[in-house]
N, CA, C, O and the ligand as a Tripos MOL2 file, in Angstrom:
@<TRIPOS>MOLECULE
protein
  217   215    55     0     0
PROTEIN
NO_CHARGES

@<TRIPOS>ATOM
      1 N         142.1100  128.1890  -49.6050 N.3       1 MET1
      2 CA        142.7890  129.0420  -48.6270 C.3       1 MET1
      3 C         142.1260  130.3650  -48.4280 C.2       1 MET1
      4 O         141.7710  131.0460  -49.3900 O.2       1 MET1
      5 N         141.9540  130.7390  -47.1680 N.am      2 SER2
      6 CA        141.2550  132.0550  -46.9830 C.3       2 SER2
      7 C         142.3310  133.1180  -47.1580 C.2       2 SER2
      8 O         143.5380  132.8780  -47.1580 O.2       2 SER2
      9 N         141.7450  134.3770  -47.3140 N.am      3 LEU3
     10 CA        142.6780  135.5190  -47.4670 C.3       3 LEU3
     11 C         143.5710  135.6670  -46.2530 C.2       3 LEU3
     12 O         144.7520  135.9860  -46.3860 O.2       3 LEU3
     13 N         142.9960  135.4280  -45.0160 N.am      4 PHE4
     14 CA        143.7110  135.5970  -43.8100 C.3       4 PHE4
     15 C         144.9800  134.5320  -43.7450 C.2       4 PHE4
     16 O         146.1210  134.8770  -43.4360 O.2       4 PHE4
     17 N         144.6300  133.3200  -44.0540 N.am      5 GLU5
     18 CA        145.5940  132.3260  -44.1200 C.3       5 GLU5
     19 C         146.7700  132.6780  -45.0520 C.2       5 GLU5
     20 O         147.9520  132.5180  -44.7470 O.2       5 GLU5
     21 N         146.3290  133.1640  -46.1940 N.am      6 GLU6
     22 CA        147.3110  133.4300  -47.2090 C.3       6 GLU6
     23 C         148.2980  134.6380  -46.7530 C.2       6 GLU6
     24 O         149.5080  134.6090  -46.9800 O.2       6 GLU6
     25 N         147.6740  135.6460  -46.1180 N.am      7 ALA7
     26 CA        148.4700  136.6860  -45.5490 C.3       7 ALA7
     27 C         149.4310  136.1860  -44.5030 C.2       7 ALA7
     28 O         150.5840  136.6110  -44.4380 O.2       7 ALA7
     29 N         148.9440  135.2790  -43.6870 N.am      8 GLY8
     30 CA        149.8060  134.7150  -42.6570 C.3       8 GLY8
     31 C         150.9630  133.9250  -43.2090 C.2       8 GLY8
     32 O         152.0740  133.9900  -42.6830 O.2       8 GLY8
     33 N         150.7130  133.1790  -44.2660 N.am      9 LYS9
     34 CA        151.7800  132.3490  -44.9540 C.3       9 LYS9
     35 C         152.8240  133.2690  -45.4860 C.2       9 LYS9
     36 O         154.0240  133.0670  -45.2970 O.2       9 LYS9
     37 N         152.3350  134.3200  -46.1800 N.am     10 LYS10
     38 CA        153.3080  135.2940  -46.8080 C.3      10 LYS10
     39 C         154.1980  135.9500  -45.6740 C.2      10 LYS10
     40 O         155.3880  136.1810  -45.8870 O.2      10 LYS10
     41 N         153.6030  136.2400  -44.4800 N.am     11 PHE11
     42 CA        154.3800  136.7640  -43.3840 C.3      11 PHE11
     43 C         155.4070  135.7300  -42.9610 C.2      11 PHE11
     44 O         156.5690  136.0780  -42.7530 O.2      11 PHE11
     45 N         155.0150  134.4650  -42.8270 N.am     12 GLU12
     46 CA        155.9960  133.4220  -42.4010 C.3      12 GLU12
     47 C         157.1460  133.3790  -43.4340 C.2      12 GLU12
     48 O         158.3120  133.2570  -43.0580 O.2      12 GLU12
     49 N         156.8280  133.4730  -44.6620 N.am     13 GLU13
     50 CA        157.8810  133.2980  -45.7450 C.3      13 GLU13
     51 C         158.7120  134.5370  -45.6280 C.2      13 GLU13
     52 O         159.9240  134.4430  -45.8200 O.2      13 GLU13
     53 N         158.1590  135.7140  -45.3230 N.am     14 ALA14
     54 CA        159.0180  136.9870  -45.3180 C.3      14 ALA14
     55 C         160.0310  136.9440  -44.1970 C.2      14 ALA14
     56 O         161.1370  137.4680  -44.3350 O.2      14 ALA14
     57 N         159.6820  136.3510  -43.1340 N.am     15 LYS15
     58 CA        160.5960  136.4040  -41.8670 C.3      15 LYS15
     59 C         161.5490  135.2630  -41.8640 C.2      15 LYS15
     60 O         162.4710  135.2610  -41.0490 O.2      15 LYS15
     61 N         161.3900  134.2610  -42.7440 N.am     16 ARG16
     62 CA        162.3140  133.1420  -42.8270 C.3      16 ARG16
     63 C         163.0470  133.0860  -44.1320 C.2      16 ARG16
     64 O         162.5920  133.6670  -45.1170 O.2      16 ARG16
     65 N         164.1300  132.4280  -44.1740 N.am     17 THR17
     66 CA        164.8570  132.2800  -45.3860 C.3      17 THR17
     67 C         164.8550  130.8000  -45.8310 C.2      17 THR17
     68 O         165.2010  129.9400  -45.0220 O.2      17 THR17
     69 N         164.4860  130.4770  -47.0620 N.am     18 PHE18
     70 CA        164.3830  129.1280  -47.4810 C.3      18 PHE18
     71 C         165.3770  128.7780  -48.5700 C.2      18 PHE18
     72 O         165.7090  129.6170  -49.4070 O.2      18 PHE18
     73 N         165.8560  127.5380  -48.5620 N.am     19 VAL19
     74 CA        166.6840  127.0430  -49.6880 C.3      19 VAL19
     75 C         166.0190  125.8170  -50.1750 C.2      19 VAL19
     76 O         165.8240  124.8820  -49.3980 O.2      19 VAL19
     77 N         165.6460  125.7610  -51.4670 N.am     20 ASP20
     78 CA        165.0640  124.5770  -52.1070 C.3      20 ASP20
     79 C         163.8550  124.1700  -51.2160 C.2      20 ASP20
     80 O         163.6550  122.9910  -50.9240 O.2      20 ASP20
     81 N         163.0910  125.1400  -50.8140 N.am     21 GLY21
     82 CA        161.8570  124.7580  -50.0760 C.3      21 GLY21
     83 C         162.0350  124.4350  -48.5450 C.2      21 GLY21
     84 O         161.0670  124.3160  -47.7950 O.2      21 GLY21
     85 N         163.3050  124.3060  -48.1480 N.am     22 LYS22
     86 CA        163.6340  124.1050  -46.6970 C.3      22 LYS22
     87 C         164.0900  125.3920  -46.0650 C.2      22 LYS22
     88 O         164.6180  126.3040  -46.7020 O.2      22 LYS22
     89 N         163.8620  125.4090  -44.8160 N.am     23 GLU23
     90 CA        164.3760  126.6280  -44.1160 C.3      23 GLU23
     91 C         165.9400  126.5580  -44.0220 C.2      23 GLU23
     92 O         166.5000  125.5380  -43.6200 O.2      23 GLU23
     93 N         166.5700  127.5910  -44.3780 N.am     24 ALA24
     94 CA        168.0440  127.6010  -44.5070 C.3      24 ALA24
     95 C         168.6670  127.6300  -43.0830 C.2      24 ALA24
     96 O         168.2310  128.3950  -42.2230 O.2      24 ALA24
     97 N         169.7040  126.7720  -42.8580 N.am     25 GLU25
     98 CA        170.2710  126.6870  -41.6500 C.3      25 GLU25
     99 C         171.6520  127.4250  -41.5360 C.2      25 GLU25
    100 O         172.2080  127.7390  -40.4840 O.2      25 GLU25
    101 N         172.0860  127.6370  -42.7750 N.am     26 TYR26
    102 CA        173.3960  128.2980  -42.8970 C.3      26 TYR26
    103 C         173.2720  129.5050  -43.8680 C.2      26 TYR26
    104 O         172.3820  129.5850  -44.7140 O.2      26 TYR26
    105 N         174.2190  130.4160  -43.6780 N.am     27 VAL27
    106 CA        174.2020  131.5370  -44.5510 C.3      27 VAL27
    107 C         175.6550  131.9890  -44.8430 C.2      27 VAL27
    108 O         176.5250  131.8180  -43.9890 O.2      27 VAL27
    109 N         175.9180  132.5410  -45.9940 N.am     28 CYS28
    110 CA        177.3250  132.9440  -46.3140 C.3      28 CYS28
    111 C         177.4410  134.3540  -45.8350 C.2      28 CYS28
    112 O         176.5980  135.2060  -46.1150 O.2      28 CYS28
    113 N         178.5040  134.5850  -45.1050 N.am     29 ARG29
    114 CA        178.6970  135.9940  -44.5760 C.3      29 ARG29
    115 C         179.2250  136.9210  -45.7580 C.2      29 ARG29
    116 O         179.0390  138.1380  -45.7530 O.2      29 ARG29
    117 N         179.8810  136.2630  -46.7470 N.am     30 SER30
    118 CA        180.4260  137.0530  -47.8270 C.3      30 SER30
    119 C         179.3750  137.6100  -48.7800 C.2      30 SER30
    120 O         179.3330  138.8170  -49.0210 O.2      30 SER30
    121 N         178.4880  136.7000  -49.3470 N.am     31 CYS31
    122 CA        177.5220  137.1680  -50.2930 C.3      31 CYS31
    123 C         176.0890  137.2330  -49.6710 C.2      31 CYS31
    124 O         175.1400  137.6730  -50.3190 O.2      31 CYS31
    125 N         175.9730  136.7840  -48.4100 N.am     32 GLU32
    126 CA        174.7020  136.8500  -47.6350 C.3      32 GLU32
    127 C         173.6210  135.9780  -48.2510 C.2      32 GLU32
    128 O         172.4410  136.2200  -47.9980 O.2      32 GLU32
    129 N         173.9660  134.9800  -49.0430 N.am     33 LYS33
    130 CA        173.0250  133.9850  -49.6140 C.3      33 LYS33
    131 C         172.8250  132.8020  -48.6250 C.2      33 LYS33
    132 O         173.7720  132.3280  -47.9970 O.2      33 LYS33
    133 N         171.6100  132.3680  -48.5200 N.am     34 PRO34
    134 CA        171.3190  131.1820  -47.7400 C.3      34 PRO34
    135 C         171.7920  129.9390  -48.3620 C.2      34 PRO34
    136 O         171.6830  129.8100  -49.5810 O.2      34 PRO34
    137 N         172.3210  128.9870  -47.6210 N.am     35 VAL35
    138 CA        172.7380  127.6410  -48.1390 C.3      35 VAL35
    139 C         172.1350  126.5700  -47.1310 C.2      35 VAL35
    140 O         171.9540  126.8110  -45.9380 O.2      35 VAL35
    141 N         171.8670  125.4470  -47.7040 N.am     36 SER36
    142 CA        171.1750  124.4530  -46.9230 C.3      36 SER36
    143 C         172.1430  123.5030  -46.0970 C.2      36 SER36
    144 O         171.7020  122.7460  -45.2330 O.2      36 SER36
    145 N         173.4450  123.5900  -46.4070 N.am     37 GLU37
    146 CA        174.3520  122.7880  -45.6820 C.3      37 GLU37
    147 C         175.4960  123.5890  -45.1770 C.2      37 GLU37
    148 O         175.7060  124.7110  -45.6390 O.2      37 GLU37
    149 N         176.2640  123.0590  -44.2300 N.am     38 ASN38
    150 CA        177.4790  123.8420  -43.7450 C.3      38 ASN38
    151 C         178.5860  123.5280  -44.7330 C.2      38 ASN38
    152 O         179.4630  122.7030  -44.4770 O.2      38 ASN38
    153 N         178.5230  124.1950  -45.8490 N.am     39 TYR39
    154 CA        179.5920  123.9750  -46.8500 C.3      39 TYR39
    155 C         180.9350  124.5770  -46.3620 C.2      39 TYR39
    156 O         180.9450  125.5670  -45.6310 O.2      39 TYR39
    157 N         182.0190  123.9890  -46.7610 N.am     40 GLU40
    158 CA        183.3130  124.5120  -46.4290 C.3      40 GLU40
    159 C         183.5200  125.8020  -47.1990 C.2      40 GLU40
    160 O         184.0020  126.8190  -46.7000 O.2      40 GLU40
    161 N         183.1180  125.6800  -48.4480 N.am     41 TYR41
    162 CA        183.1060  126.8850  -49.3720 C.3      41 TYR41
    163 C         181.7900  127.1450  -49.8970 C.2      41 TYR41
    164 O         181.0550  126.2410  -50.2940 O.2      41 TYR41
    165 N         181.4600  128.4460  -49.9070 N.am     42 CYS42
    166 CA        180.1170  128.9350  -50.3190 C.3      42 CYS42
    167 C         179.8960  128.4990  -51.8250 C.2      42 CYS42
    168 O         180.7590  128.7430  -52.6680 O.2      42 CYS42
    169 N         178.7260  127.8540  -52.1380 N.am     43 PRO43
    170 CA        178.5090  127.3930  -53.4940 C.3      43 PRO43
    171 C         178.2030  128.5600  -54.3600 C.2      43 PRO43
    172 O         178.2490  128.4280  -55.5830 O.2      43 PRO43
    173 N         177.8760  129.7640  -53.7740 N.am     44 HIS44
    174 CA        177.5660  130.8660  -54.6210 C.3      44 HIS44
    175 C         178.7440  131.7330  -54.9300 C.2      44 HIS44
    176 O         178.9070  132.1420  -56.0800 O.2      44 HIS44
    177 N         179.6000  132.0470  -53.9390 N.am     45 CYS45
    178 CA        180.7290  132.9560  -54.2380 C.3      45 CYS45
    179 C         182.0690  132.2970  -54.0250 C.2      45 CYS45
    180 O         183.0860  132.8900  -54.3860 O.2      45 CYS45
    181 N         182.1410  130.9830  -53.4050 N.am     46 GLY46
    182 CA        183.3890  130.3240  -53.2390 C.3      46 GLY46
    183 C         184.1830  130.7540  -52.0540 C.2      46 GLY46
    184 O         185.2930  130.2590  -51.8580 O.2      46 GLY46
    185 N         183.6620  131.6740  -51.2280 N.am     47 GLU47
    186 CA        184.3910  132.1000  -49.9780 C.3      47 GLU47
    187 C         184.1270  131.0550  -48.8260 C.2      47 GLU47
    188 O         183.1320  130.3300  -48.7970 O.2      47 GLU47
    189 N         185.0870  131.0600  -47.9220 N.am     48 GLU48
    190 CA        185.0660  130.1670  -46.8110 C.3      48 GLU48
    191 C         184.2430  130.9080  -45.6610 C.2      48 GLU48
    192 O         184.7750  131.0890  -44.5660 O.2      48 GLU48
    193 N         182.9900  131.3190  -45.9100 N.am     49 THR49
    194 CA        182.3380  132.1970  -45.0150 C.3      49 THR49
    195 C         180.9630  131.7100  -44.7140 C.2      49 THR49
    196 O         180.0800  132.4550  -44.2890 O.2      49 THR49
    197 N         180.7990  130.3730  -44.9570 N.am     50 VAL50
    198 CA        179.4430  129.8100  -44.5560 C.3      50 VAL50
    199 C         179.3880  129.5360  -43.0270 C.2      50 VAL50
    200 O         180.2280  128.8450  -42.4500 O.2      50 VAL50
    201 N         178.3590  130.1170  -42.4330 N.am     51 GLU51
    202 CA        178.1320  129.9920  -40.9700 C.3      51 GLU51
    203 C         176.6540  129.5820  -40.6770 C.2      51 GLU51
    204 O         175.7380  129.8130  -41.4670 O.2      51 GLU51
    205 N         176.4980  128.9490  -39.4640 N.am     52 PRO52
    206 CA        175.0480  128.6620  -39.0830 C.3      52 PRO52
    207 C         174.3060  130.0050  -38.8670 C.2      52 PRO52
    208 O         174.8600  131.0060  -38.4120 O.2      52 PRO52
    209 N         172.9960  129.9390  -39.2340 N.am     53 VAL53
    210 CA        172.1890  131.0420  -38.9950 C.3      53 VAL53
    211 C         172.0100  131.3170  -37.5500 C.2      53 VAL53
    212 O         171.6590  130.3930  -36.8170 O.2      53 VAL53
    213 N         172.2260  132.5460  -37.0580 N.am     54 ALA54
    214 CA        172.1470  132.8160  -35.5840 C.3      54 ALA54
    215 C         170.7430  132.7900  -35.1610 C.2      54 ALA54
    216 O         170.4500  132.9890  -33.9810 O.2      54 ALA54
    217 ZN        178.8770  133.3860  -50.6200 Zn       55 ZN55
@<TRIPOS>BOND
     1     1     2 1
     2     2     3 1
     3     3     4 2
     4     3     5 am
     5     5     6 1
     6     6     7 1
     7     7     8 2
     8     7     9 am
     9     9    10 1
    10    10    11 1
    11    11    12 2
    12    11    13 am
    13    13    14 1
    14    14    15 1
    15    15    16 2
    16    15    17 am
    17    17    18 1
    18    18    19 1
    19    19    20 2
    20    19    21 am
    21    21    22 1
    22    22    23 1
    23    23    24 2
    24    23    25 am
    25    25    26 1
    26    26    27 1
    27    27    28 2
    28    27    29 am
    29    29    30 1
    30    30    31 1
    31    31    32 2
    32    31    33 am
    33    33    34 1
    34    34    35 1
    35    35    36 2
    36    35    37 am
    37    37    38 1
    38    38    39 1
    39    39    40 2
    40    39    41 am
    41    41    42 1
    42    42    43 1
    43    43    44 2
    44    43    45 am
    45    45    46 1
    46    46    47 1
    47    47    48 2
    48    47    49 am
    49    49    50 1
    50    50    51 1
    51    51    52 2
    52    51    53 am
    53    53    54 1
    54    54    55 1
    55    55    56 2
    56    55    57 am
    57    57    58 1
    58    58    59 1
    59    59    60 2
    60    59    61 am
    61    61    62 1
    62    62    63 1
    63    63    64 2
    64    63    65 am
    65    65    66 1
    66    66    67 1
    67    67    68 2
    68    67    69 am
    69    69    70 1
    70    70    71 1
    71    71    72 2
    72    71    73 am
    73    73    74 1
    74    74    75 1
    75    75    76 2
    76    75    77 am
    77    77    78 1
    78    78    79 1
    79    79    80 2
    80    79    81 am
    81    81    82 1
    82    82    83 1
    83    83    84 2
    84    83    85 am
    85    85    86 1
    86    86    87 1
    87    87    88 2
    88    87    89 am
    89    89    90 1
    90    90    91 1
    91    91    92 2
    92    91    93 am
    93    93    94 1
    94    94    95 1
    95    95    96 2
    96    95    97 am
    97    97    98 1
    98    98    99 1
    99    99   100 2
   100    99   101 am
   101   101   102 1
   102   102   103 1
   103   103   104 2
   104   103   105 am
   105   105   106 1
   106   106   107 1
   107   107   108 2
   108   107   109 am
   109   109   110 1
   110   110   111 1
   111   111   112 2
   112   111   113 am
   113   113   114 1
   114   114   115 1
   115   115   116 2
   116   115   117 am
   117   117   118 1
   118   118   119 1
   119   119   120 2
   120   119   121 am
   121   121   122 1
   122   122   123 1
   123   123   124 2
   124   123   125 am
   125   125   126 1
   126   126   127 1
   127   127   128 2
   128   127   129 am
   129   129   130 1
   130   130   131 1
   131   131   132 2
   132   131   133 am
   133   133   134 1
   134   134   135 1
   135   135   136 2
   136   135   137 am
   137   137   138 1
   138   138   139 1
   139   139   140 2
   140   139   141 am
   141   141   142 1
   142   142   143 1
   143   143   144 2
   144   143   145 am
   145   145   146 1
   146   146   147 1
   147   147   148 2
   148   147   149 am
   149   149   150 1
   150   150   151 1
   151   151   152 2
   152   151   153 am
   153   153   154 1
   154   154   155 1
   155   155   156 2
   156   155   157 am
   157   157   158 1
   158   158   159 1
   159   159   160 2
   160   159   161 am
   161   161   162 1
   162   162   163 1
   163   163   164 2
   164   163   165 am
   165   165   166 1
   166   166   167 1
   167   167   168 2
   168   167   169 am
   169   169   170 1
   170   170   171 1
   171   171   172 2
   172   171   173 am
   173   173   174 1
   174   174   175 1
   175   175   176 2
   176   175   177 am
   177   177   178 1
   178   178   179 1
   179   179   180 2
   180   179   181 am
   181   181   182 1
   182   182   183 1
   183   183   184 2
   184   183   185 am
   185   185   186 1
   186   186   187 1
   187   187   188 2
   188   187   189 am
   189   189   190 1
   190   190   191 1
   191   191   192 2
   192   191   193 am
   193   193   194 1
   194   194   195 1
   195   195   196 2
   196   195   197 am
   197   197   198 1
   198   198   199 1
   199   199   200 2
   200   199   201 am
   201   201   202 1
   202   202   203 1
   203   203   204 2
   204   203   205 am
   205   205   206 1
   206   206   207 1
   207   207   208 2
   208   207   209 am
   209   209   210 1
   210   210   211 1
   211   211   212 2
   212   211   213 am
   213   213   214 1
   214   214   215 1
   215   215   216 2
@<TRIPOS>SUBSTRUCTURE
     1 MET1         2 RESIDUE 1 A MET
     2 SER2         6 RESIDUE 1 A SER
     3 LEU3        10 RESIDUE 1 A LEU
     4 PHE4        14 RESIDUE 1 A PHE
     5 GLU5        18 RESIDUE 1 A GLU
     6 GLU6        22 RESIDUE 1 A GLU
     7 ALA7        26 RESIDUE 1 A ALA
     8 GLY8        30 RESIDUE 1 A GLY
     9 LYS9        34 RESIDUE 1 A LYS
    10 LYS10       38 RESIDUE 1 A LYS
    11 PHE11       42 RESIDUE 1 A PHE
    12 GLU12       46 RESIDUE 1 A GLU
    13 GLU13       50 RESIDUE 1 A GLU
    14 ALA14       54 RESIDUE 1 A ALA
    15 LYS15       58 RESIDUE 1 A LYS
    16 ARG16       62 RESIDUE 1 A ARG
    17 THR17       66 RESIDUE 1 A THR
    18 PHE18       70 RESIDUE 1 A PHE
    19 VAL19       74 RESIDUE 1 A VAL
    20 ASP20       78 RESIDUE 1 A ASP
    21 GLY21       82 RESIDUE 1 A GLY
    22 LYS22       86 RESIDUE 1 A LYS
    23 GLU23       90 RESIDUE 1 A GLU
    24 ALA24       94 RESIDUE 1 A ALA
    25 GLU25       98 RESIDUE 1 A GLU
    26 TYR26      102 RESIDUE 1 A TYR
    27 VAL27      106 RESIDUE 1 A VAL
    28 CYS28      110 RESIDUE 1 A CYS
    29 ARG29      114 RESIDUE 1 A ARG
    30 SER30      118 RESIDUE 1 A SER
    31 CYS31      122 RESIDUE 1 A CYS
    32 GLU32      126 RESIDUE 1 A GLU
    33 LYS33      130 RESIDUE 1 A LYS
    34 PRO34      134 RESIDUE 1 A PRO
    35 VAL35      138 RESIDUE 1 A VAL
    36 SER36      142 RESIDUE 1 A SER
    37 GLU37      146 RESIDUE 1 A GLU
    38 ASN38      150 RESIDUE 1 A ASN
    39 TYR39      154 RESIDUE 1 A TYR
    40 GLU40      158 RESIDUE 1 A GLU
    41 TYR41      162 RESIDUE 1 A TYR
    42 CYS42      166 RESIDUE 1 A CYS
    43 PRO43      170 RESIDUE 1 A PRO
    44 HIS44      174 RESIDUE 1 A HIS
    45 CYS45      178 RESIDUE 1 A CYS
    46 GLY46      182 RESIDUE 1 A GLY
    47 GLU47      186 RESIDUE 1 A GLU
    48 GLU48      190 RESIDUE 1 A GLU
    49 THR49      194 RESIDUE 1 A THR
    50 VAL50      198 RESIDUE 1 A VAL
    51 GLU51      202 RESIDUE 1 A GLU
    52 PRO52      206 RESIDUE 1 A PRO
    53 VAL53      210 RESIDUE 1 A VAL
    54 ALA54      214 RESIDUE 1 A ALA
    55 ZN55       217 GROUP 0 **** ****
């Protein structure tokens, strides 16, 4: 991998949020952690604040 490609990859990672290697589609409004599914209760803090990423 060239230095340029590596820098571009890091930029992509920085502007996206991933959960278990996948792009997170949901986030908890309470603790602001990304989650991979639309959980009824946040697996991190237990609050009912999981919402789709805008
Ligand atoms: Zn939470």
